[in-house]
DONU-419739 format. One line per 5 residues: their letters; for each residue x, y, z of N, C-alpha, C. Coordinates in steps of 0.001 Angstrom, whole numbers, plus 500000, padded with zeros to 6 digits. Each point is the difference from the previous one (the first is absolute). Layout:
BEGIN
A> X Y Z X Y Z X Y Z ~ ...
// end
This chain:
BEGIN
MANIY> 201651 093336 325335 499172 501184 499852 500110 500524 498575 ~ 498868 500275 499392 499968 500496 498626 500489 501443 499944 ~ 500734 500311 498929 500406 501393 499839 498838 500802 499431 ~ 500170 501291 499919 498915 500888 499562 499547 499692 498570 ~ 500951 499634 499127 499639 499690 498614 499151 498736 499930
EKVGE> 500342 499012 500817 499202 498775 500034 498608 500269 500555 ~ 499906 500821 501036 498699 500309 500606 499099 500751 499018 ~ 500556 501002 499325 499212 500747 499005 499585 499061 498864 ~ 500916 499151 499573 499681 499039 498942 498873 499064 500400 ~ 500040 499514 501239 498930 499136 500505 498672 500748 500017
NIRSL> 500035 501255 500408 498776 500813 500027 499447 500182 498594 ~ 500867 500296 499043 499548 500186 498615 499379 498711 499479 ~ 500660 498872 500238 499469 498713 499543 498614 499741 500605 ~ 499879 500223 501282 498730 499776 500685 498902 500912 499454 ~ 500316 501268 499830 499018 500960 499490 499624 499679 498555
RKRVG> 500979 499612 499201 499742 499645 498597 499057 498811 499927 ~ 500257 498983 500825 499146 498819 499992 498607 500320 500524 ~ 499917 500912 500972 498697 500379 500563 499090 500598 498935 ~ 500580 500767 499065 499186 500601 498939 499907 499108 498768 ~ 500631 498824 500062 499858 499022 498927 500820 500267 498758
LSQEE> 501181 500603 500166 500863 500273 498859 501180 499037 499965 ~ 500414 499644 498807 501245 499252 499839 501150 501004 500011 ~ 501209 499494 500116 501160 500887 499922 500030 500713 498649 ~ 499660 499288 498947 500006 500587 498659 498963 501124 499889 ~ 498826 499795 500551 498967 501036 499956 500434 501241 500779
LANRA> 500610 499793 501168 500490 501134 500778 501101 500723 499244 ~ 500910 499256 499406 501078 500609 499219 499435 500853 498863 ~ 499016 499487 499307 499386 500756 498900 499321 501269 500499 ~ 499252 499891 501074 499314 501173 500560 500987 501066 500464 ~ 501106 499552 500615 500987 500934 500553 501030 500432 498965
KLDLT> 499912 499418 498799 500967 500278 498936 501428 499679 500459 ~ 500129 498798 500585 501278 499478 500467 500229 498640 499357 ~ 501245 499548 500009 500321 498669 499493 499500 498946 500974 ~ 499587 498868 499469 499583 498880 500829 501134 499579 500933 ~ 501221 500018 499489 501162 499643 500819 500122 500932 501200
SISEI> 499739 501279 499791 500075 500969 501100 499007 499658 501099 ~ 498768 499702 499621 498979 499647 500986 500422 498745 500761 ~ 500480 499005 499284 500431 498760 500630 501134 500251 500997 ~ 500983 500797 499598 501136 500285 500873 499597 500859 501201 ~ 499081 500922 499799 499516 500829 501109 499264 499121 501008
ESGSR> 499131 499132 499513 499237 499130 500895 500896 499024 500762 ~ 501101 499595 499396 500908 499068 500679 500960 500711 500944 ~ 500033 501341 499938 500887 500765 500868 501407 500127 499482 ~ 500230 499574 498756 501356 500063 499450 500276 501291 499231 ~ 499001 500857 499869 500185 501275 499310 499601 501128 500938
NPSLK> 500761 501069 499944 499737 501198 500794 499205 500977 499122 ~ 498666 500011 500106 499204 500865 499122 500100 501468 500424 ~ 499940 500871 499016 499992 501438 500279 498627 500403 500523 ~ 499936 501162 500571 498719 500527 500472 499033 500158 498830 ~ 500521 500418 498848 499171 500155 498799 499390 498653 499596
TLYKI> 500796 498948 500049 499506 498662 499664 498933 499543 500989 ~ 500248 500214 501281 499008 499630 501011 498705 500785 499810 ~ 500128 501259 499620 498814 500825 499754 499200 499440 498817 ~ 500678 499609 498929 499321 499409 498843 499253 498724 500412 ~ 500646 499201 500825 499363 498765 500459 498774 500315 500845
SLSLK> 500115 500960 500903 498851 500343 500854 498836 500525 499165 ~ 500292 500814 498995 498933 500492 499115 499344 498840 499254 ~ 500811 499074 499540 499477 498851 499252 499138 499103 500870 ~ 500332 499925 501283 499209 499198 500937 498838 500799 500603 ~ 499975 501303 499701 498960 500904 500500 499983 500049 501529
IPLKE> 501197 500162 500537 500157 500099 501451 500920 501180 500319 ~ 499928 500520 501223 500943 501052 500390 501414 499435 500083 ~ 500970 500790 499639 501399 499594 500024 500405 499431 501358 ~ 499543 500612 501059 500390 499569 501353 499580 498572 500306 ~ 498984 499494 499302 499547 498636 500259 501046 498962 499601
LFS> 500915 500352 499109 501055 499089 499611 500972 499739 501140 ~ 500017 500897 500977 500948 499914 501103 499386 499490 501298 ~ 498692 499704 499997 499364 499578 501257 499760 498507 500049
// end
């Protein structure tokens, strides 16, 4: 069973690909390091709420969608 960080990371990856962005493009839009995006998507990093909010804004989706 995937932990919460892995599930959120999978959701971010799926949403990012749905809008046609690379990890680098998402990182630039969210003003985050490419490494951070990669680690978040793999579930190896525990992102802060502020970081998740930046990602949701960059993907133009509600924050709650990252958790569904």
